[in-house]
N, C-alpha and C positions, 0 to 999 in steps of 0.2 A: 543403683545408680553411682558408680564411682567417679569423683571429678579429679583431675589434676590442677594443684594449684599455679597460678600462670607467673611464670617467671622463664629465663634463659636459663636452661637447667645444665649450665657449662658444671653445676656442683650436683651431687647426686640429690634426685627428688625423692622428697619424703616417703618413707615406709608406710604402706598400709597395709594394717595387720586385722585378721578379724578377731585372734584369739589373742589374749596377752598371756605372757609365759611361753613355758617348754609344750612342743606341739606332741601330741601323745604317738610316740613311735609306729602303733598299730596304722595309725594315716598314713595315707600315701598322698605326694604331692606330685605335679607337672611344672617343670621349670622352663619356660618360654622365652625365647629371643625374636622379639617381632620389630619389623621396620615399619616407619611410616615416611610416607614422600608429599610434600606438596610442591608443585610446581606452577608457577606465576611469569606473567612477563615484566621484565623489570620497570621501575619508574624513577632510576637514578644510576649515575656512573662517577667514577672516578679516575683519573690519571694524573702521572709524574710530569713533571718539568723541571729541568737539569740548567742552571744558569752558571756560566764559568768566565772568569775573566783572567788573564794572561799578561803581565806586566812588568817591567822592570824594577820596579819598586813597590814596596808594600802599598804606600799611602795611595799608589795609581792605583793599582790593583782593588784595594777596599773599594774607592769612588767609581770605579768603573762597575763594580757588582752593587756598587748602591743606585747608579744611575739606573742600570739594565732592570733592578727587581722594582724599584719605582715605573719605568717605563711598562714592565709586564703589570703589575697590578694594575694599573691606569686603563690596560687595554683588556684585562680581566673584567673589572667593573663596570667597563662598555658593553660585556656581555648579559649585563645585567645578573652577574653572579653577586652574592652576598661576601661581605668581607669576612665572615665565619666560615666560609666554604673554601676559602683559599687559605690552608695551611703551609707555616716555613718549618721541615721536620730536621731541616741540618743546614748549620752556615762551616765552612771550612777554609783554611788558608795555609798552603805549602808550598816549597820550594820546588819550582819547575826543574825539569833534568831531561836531555835525551843524548841519544848517543851517538857522537860523531867521529868517524876513523878510529871507530874500538876505544873510546873515551869517554867519559860523561861529563857533558857539558850542561852547567847551569843555564836556563834560559828565561829565568824571571821568578816571580811569585804567584802563584795562580789560585786565586779567591773563589770559591763555588757555593750554591744553594741549590736546595731542593724542596719543591713545593708539591702539595699533594692537593690538586683541584676537584672538588665535588660540584658536578652537574645534574640539578633536583628536576629541569626539564629537558628531557630528552629530544624535544623536536629541535632544540637549541642545538644539540652534540653536535651535530656534521659541520654546520656552519664555525661554530667555535673550535674543534678539532683542525679542520683545515684551514683555518687562516693560522692557526701558531705554527702548526709544519709545516707552514710554508716559510715560516722564521727562520733564516741559517743560523741566528744567535742563539734558538733554544734546543735542546733535547727533550722530545715528548715521547712519551711512551707509558706502557703499563695501564692500558686501558681496562678496565675491570667494570662490569655492569653488577649492580644491586638492588636492594628494594631497601625502602624507607621504613618497612615493617616487618622486619626479618623476628623480632621478637613475637609477634601475633603469628607468623608463618610456622616459626619454631614449636610453640603451641600447639598447632592447629597438626604439625606433623606426628608430635606428642601421643597426640589424641587417635590420629589414626592408627599408630602401632599399637594404642590399645586396643581398638576395636580388630586390628587385625589378629591381635593375640586371643581375643573372644574366638575370633571363627576357628583358630587354629586349634584352641583346647577344645572347642566343640567335636571338630574332628575328629582328635585323638579319640575322645570320651565315645565315640560311636565304635571303637575296634575295644574298647575296655570294660568290663564289667560294672564299673561304677560308670554313672549316669549324671551326676551333681557335682557341681565344682561352687569353689568359694574364693575368693583372692586374699592372698594372705601378705603380699610384699610386692611391691613395684618399685624398681630404681631404674636411673638411666645409666647407671654401669653394673658390673655383674655383682648379684647379691649370693649370698650362701644360702644354700637350703636349710629350712626350719627344721627337718628330722637329724636327730642323731646319729653319730657313725654305727654302723650294725655290726656285732658282735661277732654274729655268725650267719652263715648262709640261710639258716631256717628265720632269721630275724630281718632279712633283707628286705627293705623296701626299695620303689624305682622311683625315678625322675627322669624325666623325656626331653630333651632337649632338642630343640628345633628352630631353625631362624627361617623366618618369611622372605622370601628372596625379592627385591628390589632392583629396577632398572637403574644401573648404572652406580649402585651401592661399591662395588669393588673395584671400580676404575676412580672412585673419589674416596679411596681410604684415607682417614686421619683428617678429611674436608668434611665441614659442615655443608657447606654450600658451594654450589657452581653454576657456569653458565654454560649452557648446550644450546645450540639451534638458537638462540635469543630469547630464551627463557632461565628464569632463576629455581635452581632444584633445591628446596631445603629437605634435608635427611634427618632423621631421628630413631635411635635403638631404645628400646624399653626392654628390661629382664621383669617377666611378671611370673610368680608364683602362685598356683593353684593348687587348694585344698580339694581333695576328690574323693566322693564320699556315694 
C-alpha cells in the first residue's frame, strides 16, 4: 500500500517510483489524472470590517480612527472573541475630495483601517454579524465560511484521488491485454511520462489520459476551497502513472 505524506500539497508531492533509472521502452504505462473531494460542515467563518474617519485636520482624523478602533475592539472582545482572531490588515491616511460644480473640492483628511475577524464558534456568528451590521459607523462584508482542519481535509481529498485513480486504472485494464499494474509516479502537478520518445510507429507505446469527474470542479477552477449549500468543499487533483504488464 502506498501512503501520501501528510502535508498541504501546494508544492509537488514526492514522486513514488517502482524502479530507479530509465523505464524499458518495451513497457507500457497509463497516466491518469484523478480528482478527490471532501465535503464537510464549516466550523469557522471570517468577515471584513472597514472603519473610516473624515476630518478637517490630520490630527482629528487619526484620533477619530483610534477612538473608533478601540471601541470596536472592545465590542468584539465582549463577543468572547480572542485578540488573535482580530487582525488589522491595513491602515491608510489620504486627502479627501469631491466634485462640486464641476470642480474638485478638498473635503478633509480620510483615515481608514480594515480588520479581518475570525469567528470559531458559529453558534455566535448570527448575533455578532447582526449587531455589527446595524452599526452605521462600520462597513462589514466578505463573509466566508471555512474549516479549522483544512490541512487534514486536503490530505483526505488526496487519498480519495489516489483511490479514484486505482479504480479508473482497473477499469482501463479490463479493455487492455495487460492485467497487472504498478505505480511509477505520483504528483499533484502534471508529471512527464517515464517512457522515452518513440522513434517510429513500430516502437510507439501508449499512454491513456483520463480525468475523474467531480461535481463542482469546473465551476471552482483555480480554487481549492468553496462553500456551497452550507458545506465546505475541498478538492485535490493527482497525476498517477502506472506501469502495466
